[in-house]
N, C-alpha and C positions, 0 to 999 in steps of 0.2 A: 232218425230217432223213432223208436217204436214204444209202445206201452206194454207194460207187463200184464200178465193174465188177470191180476186183480184190478187193473186199471188205475192203480194209485201212484205208481212210480215209473218214470221213464227208464228204459234200459237201452244202452248203446249196443248195437249189434257188434261193434268193434271194441266195446269197452271192457271194464273190469267185471269182477264177479260180485262185489259187495254193494251195499246200498250207498257207499261213499264214492264209488267209481261209476256212477250212472249218468254223468253229464249234468246233474243238477247242482245248484249252489247249496253249500252247507256252511254252518257257522262254527266258529271256534268254541273252545270250552268257555262256559259262562264266567269263570274266574280270570280269563285272559286279561281284561282291563286292569285287574288288581296287580298283575305282574308287569304290566307295561306302563306303570306310572302311579298306580294306586298305592303302592307301598310308600312312596314319598308322602302322599297325603296322610297316610296312617301315622307316619313319623311326625309330621307337622302337628296333627291333632294331639298326639301324645305329648309333645312339648308344650302345647298350649294348656292342656289339662294339668300337667305338672306345675306350670307357673301359676295356675288358678287354684291350686289345691288349698293353700292356706286361706285364701279369701273365701272360698266356698265353704270351708269348715267354719269360718267365723260367721258367715251368714246363716248357716244351719243352726249354730249355737244361739245366735241372736233371735232366731225365729222360734226354736223349739226348746232351748235350754232354760235352766232356772234363772231367776232374777239376778242372783249374785254373780253370774258370769256373763250376763248380756252386755255388760258395759266394757268387756275386754276389747282390746284393739290390736290391730296388727299393722305392720309397716305398709303404708299405702303410697310409697314413693314410686313404685314401678308402674308402668303404663297400664298393665292388665288390671291391677288392683284399683287404680284410679277410674278406669272405664267401668268396672263393676260397681264401684261406689256411686259413680255419677248416674248409672242406669237405675240403681235401686233408689237413690235419692230423688230422682225425678219421676218415680212411679212407672218406669218403662220396662218392668220385668217381663210382663206378658208380651210386649212388642219384641223384646229381645229374644224370648223363647220362640216366638213366631218366626223371627228373622233367621234364627239358627235352624229351625225346622225347614224353612224355605231353602236355605243353603244346602242342607242335607238332601232335600228332594231334588234340587238342581244337580247336585253332584251325582246322585244315583241315576237320574235321568240321563246325564251326560255319559256316564259309564255304560248305561244300557244302550244308548245310541251308538257308542263306539263298538260295543259287542255286536249290535244289530247289523251294522254296516261293514263288519269285518268277516268276509266269507271266502270260501275256496270251492273249487270244483275240479273234478278229474274227468277228462274226456279221453277219447281214443288216441288223441294226438298231443294234448297239452295238460299241464297242471297250472291253474290260474288262481291268483289271489287278488282280491280287490278290497279296498277299505277307504274310509273317509266319507264325510257328509258334504262339507263345503269344498274342500280340496280333495278330489277323488284321485286315487291311484290304482293301477291294475298292472300286475306283473304276470308274465307268462313264461313257463319253462317247457319247451318242446321235449316230449318224452324220448325222442331219438337222440337228444343231446345230453341227457342226464348221465353224468359220470359217476355218481354215487349218491346215496341217501344216508344222512347222519341223523341219529336219534339221540338227543341230548336231554338229560334230566338234571337240571340244577337242584341243589339240595332242598330249598323250600318247595319247589314244584314236586319233587319226589314224595314229600310228605303228604301232598294232596293228590297223588296219583296222576300227575300231569307230566307231559313231555313236549319237547320242541322238535319239529321235523324240518330238516334243511336239505333241499335238493341242490346238489352241486352241478352247475351247468358248465358248458364248454366255452369259457371265456371269462374275462375279468368283469367282476360285478354281476355275474349271471346267476348267482345263487338266489333261490326263492325259499323263504321260510314260512312254515305253518306253525305259528305259536299262539296259544298252546292248545294241545289236545289231550283228552284222557289217554293214559298210557296204552290201554287196550285198543282204543281207536287209532292212535298214532301207529301202532304196530300193524293194524289192519290197513291203514292208508299206505304205509311203506310197502307192504306186500303187494297191494294193487299197483302201485307205481312201478315197482320192479318188474312185475309180471307184464304190465303193458309195455314197458320199455324193452323187455326182452323179445317182444313179438308175439306173445300169447294174447290174442285179441277176442277171445270168446268168454262167455260167462263161466265162472267157476264157483259153484255154491257149496262145495263139500267142506270148506274150512270155516263156514259161518255157522255159529251155534246160537246166536241170539236173533231176535226179531228184527227185520230190516228197519232202520231208522231209529231204533231204540238207543238211548244214551244211558250209560251207567250213572246212577245217582252219585251226587257229590259225596255222600256218606260212604257209599261202597268204594268209591275211588280213593278216598282218604284211607279207608281200612286197608285196601290193597297196597297203597303207597307205603304205609307203615310196615305192613307184613313183609313186603319185598325190599325193605331198606337194607337188610344184610345179605340175604341170599340172591337178590336180584330177580329180574324177570327176563322176558325176551329170549326164552329158550325153547319155545313150543316146537319149532321146526329144526332143532339141532339135536343130533344123536350125541348123548353124553360122552361116548367113547371117542368121538371125533374132535373133542375140544382140546386145544393146546393151552395149558395153563402155565403160569410162572409161580413157582413156590415163593412164599414170602421171604424165606431165609436167603434164597439166591438173589432175590431182588435187593434186599437190604445189604447183603454182602458185596454185590457188584457196585452199588453206589457208595458204600463205605470205603472200598478200595480207591475208587476214583476221588472221593472227597478227601481222603487222607493224603493222597499224593499231591493234590492241589494245595492243600493246607501246608504241607511240608515245603512245597515250592515257594509259597508266599513267605513262610517263616525264614527260609534261606535268604530271600530278597530283603526282608526286614533286617536280618542280621548283617548282611553285606552293606546295605545302604543307610541304615539307621543306627544300629547298635555299634558296629565297628567304628564309624567316624566319631561317635561320642566317646568311645573308650580311648581312641588315639589322640583326639585333639582337645577334648574337654578335660578340665582339671579344676579342683576346688571341692569344698564341702558339699556342694549341691550336685555333684557329678552323678551320683547314683539316683538321686531324685529325678534329675533330668532324664536319665537313661530309662527309669521305670515309666515315667510319663510318656516318653516317645514310643516305647515298646507297646504300652497299653493303647495309646492313641492310634497307632497304625495297625496293631494286631487285632483289636476287637472288631473293627469294621470288616476286616478280611474274614474273621471267624464267622461273623453273622452272615456275610455273603456266601460263604461256603455252605453253611447250614441251610440257607434259603434255597440255593441251587440244588443241593442234594435232596432237601425236603420236597421241592417241587417235582423232581424226577421220581421220587418214591410215590408221591400222591398220584401222579399220572400212571405209574406202573401197577399200583394196587388193583387187584381184581381184574388184571389184564387177561383176556381170553381171545383166542382166535378159533373160529369154527367154520366149517362149510355149511351153507344153506342152499336150498333150491335156487335162490336168486343171487348167489355170489358169496364172497368171503365176508364174514361178519367179525369185526374187531371191536371189542368193548373194553373200557378201562375207567378208572376213577374210584375214589373213596367216598367223598361226599357228593360232588357233581359227577354223574356218570355220563359217558359219551359212547354211543354205539354207532359205528360206521359200517355200512354195507357197500362193498366194492364189487360191482357186477363184473362178470367175465368180460374180457376184452378191453378193460379200462386200465390195466396195468401196462405201462410203457417201458419200465425198466425196474430191475430188482438188483439190490446190492447186498452182498454178505460182507460183513466187516468184523474184525477182531482186534482189539487193543492189545498191546504187549502186556498190559497189566492183567488181562483176562486169560492170557494164553495158558498159564499153568492150570487153570480151572476148566478149560475147554468151553468157554462161553463165547457166544456170538450175538451179533445184532443184524437184523434184516430191515431194510427200508426200501421204499419204492418211489418212482415217479408216476404220477397219474394226472390226467387232465382234470382240472377243477376250476372253481370260480375265482382264482387268484391270478394276478398278473405275474410276469417274470420277476419284477422288482420285489414282489411280496413273497417269493418263494424262499428267501433267506431269512424271513422273520421266524421268531421262536415258535409261533403257532403253526406255521407251515412245516417247520422242521419236525415238530412233535407229531403232526398229522401224517408225515411220511414214514414214521416208524411203525412197523407192523409186528415186530418182535423186539422188545427192549433188551432182553437178555435170555438166551436159550442155549441148550446143548446142540450137538450136531444132529441128534435125532429130531429135536424140535425144528431145527432149520430145514431138514429134509421134508418134514410134514408141511411146514409153511410154504416151501417152494412148490410142493405138489398142489397146494391150494391156489397159489398165485399164478403159476405157469403150468397148468395141468397137461398141456400138450407137449411138454418137453420130453423127448425120447430118453429111455433109460440109458442108452449108450453115452449120453452126455454127462452122466453122473460122475464117472471117473475123471473126465476132463474138468468138471466143475470143482471137485474137491482135491484130488491128489495133484493134478497138474495146475489147477487154477488157484484155489484158495491157499493150499499149502505148498505149491510149487515155488521155483522150478525144480524138476527132477532131471535125471539123465534122459536124453532123447526128448527134450521138451517140445511138444507140438505147437507151442505158442510162438508167434513171430515177435521177436524182442527188438530192443533198440540196437541199431547197428553199432559195431565196435567203434567207429569214428564218431559216434554220437555220445561218447562217454563224457565229453565236456558238459553236455546239457544235463546228464543224469549220472554223476560219478558214483553215487551210493547204490542206487537201485536199477542200474542198467539191465541186469539179468532178470530182475523181478518184473519190470514193466513189459507187458506183452499183450497181444491181441490174437484171437482165434475166431474164425468164422465156421460155424457148423450149419447143417441144413435147417436148424431151428432158430439160432440166435447168434449174435455177436458177443463174445466174451472179452472183457477188458480186465486185465490183472495189474495191480499196482500196490505200492506200499510195503515197507519193511517193519517200521514200528507199529503201524496200523495196517494189517493185511486187508485188502479189499478186492472183491471180485464183482464186477458189474455184469449183469445179463440183460441184453437188449433183444427181445424177440424181433425177428425180421419182419413179422406182419405189422408191428407197431412203428417201424422206423419212418421218419418223415423225409430222410435224405442222407446223403453222405458227401463229404467234401474233403479236399486236400488243401494244405496251406504251407507255403514256403516263405521264409524270410531271406534276406540277402546272404547271411552266413550259412543258413541251411542249404540254400541253393548252391552255394559254392562247394559245400561238402556232399552234395547229391543226397540230401536228406529231405524228408517231408513229414508234415504232421497230418494225422488222420482224425476225422471227427464224424461220428454218427449223430444225426440230429433226431431228438425226440422232444416231447413236451417239456417245458421248464420244470426244474426240480433240483433236489440236492445231489443227484447222481449225474456226474459229468461223463460225456462220451467221447472225450478227446485224448489223443496220445501223440506225442511228438518224437522227433529224432528217429523215425523209421527210415530204412533204406528207400529211396525214391521209387525204384522199380517194384519193390515189395508193396509199397503203399498204393501204387497204381493198380497192381494186381488185386489187392484186397478190396479196393474201392469198386472194381469191376465185379468181383464175386458178391460183394454186399448188395450192389445194385440189382443184379440178376436174382439173387435170393430173395430180396425184399419184394420185388415185383411178383414172383411166384407165390410167396407166402401170403401176400395181401390178397391175391386173386382167390386163394383157397381158404381164406379165413372167414368164418361166420360166427365167431364167438360173441360179437356184439349183439347177435340175435340168438342168444343161447337157448331160448325156449320156443322159437318160431315153429319148429317142426315137431314139438312134443304133442302127443295126442291130447285132446281136451275131453273132459268128462261131461 
């Protein structure tokens, strides 16, 4: 570690460019303790004041009011009123005020100490966070293991111009959070982390416009937080023409179609299992009353559940944007609480294009990914993990092409035809995909011709689904392995299953009932291709060879 020209701040020869990536310890936003427990205290104080309101008014009237109203009384059965009366009756008002003042001082001192001992630093190799006075803890995220950086703005924090930064590590429980920072500082820290993780190890001062070490004032942060409440921030390094957006009408329409179908399905179930039995077996004057009660009792919860699911999907899809940045693909979404995820190059292990039969007349598609993050295999099926895997909730084919170009930029153009005409929309005549063997129709009677696998020089393509068309793309450079599997029945029929192994996620890389010899050949081709692709791949160090200024 060396010292800068002014002698005031250390600068890592391998470190970042800003005052925040200099290897020194920095503190979080001064209002961080308020969001990490202080809000509960505010609520408790508010409840106490509400309970004391009548008694405080009575005391004020007794002290300063006219003679004819000083004798008024209020109910003193509650403990708060009794405590106030006892304090006043024994002449301990001054002591009570001093005690309250002392508690306030202790609380403020406690929160100051929490903020004082909550620090982070960015070095050339790690991002570290330490906190605690009595029970100390320190977490470290190696930069070469960072799989993504998420910037989250909960609604209350947005109003104050604050954001939470989460570094996704390569392993379960490996995430490291910096909460909270001023939004401008959080974006600066994110840029430093991504540049260091990319292999750019020298100082870069051209993007810094304010004095090193200066913090924006709280008033300015609040002003910016309110100003950016609608239009958003975090676009300084994004070319406007490169942003993929989702029109609100398309988003609402896609969810309305899905919600209407689910609601119709549940109504049919109610009619078959609730309404029909009552009409057939129930008789008497109360028949229609029973029927109405049963229909309402079973239909209303289903209606609310459908509205909740569709509303949640809409909230997550509002203001959804995907754009390229110098440090990776940036995905942002949210109406009140906004989340910005930055996916560095080389961290996408699988991409899947899917289309429900309900969306087929409109030409809408969904894109989701598998990427290594701080969740375990068992957590990959949770709703949060599923939502994080979606990088395009609903888009046209042109949108999908642009998103694929961002996620897999090294894919050759010759794979485009195989991806769409033969893959997503196939099969066609002279199908280049290896499909399920004719004797495997017992395993896949409906989609035997639809299921297929194709290996190119860049990726393994897996095609499946008729009601929901799916095409999964597994870049060879990201594969962890390939395996074959046979059960006793498949072995007797000379069939085999093929599975390409990638990091856990919603996209599966398995296909069954292939001809055994074809499966062996494909496994050999995948193995050779994966070794060659991994040796030539340097996307995880996407900025290592860029010239520095």
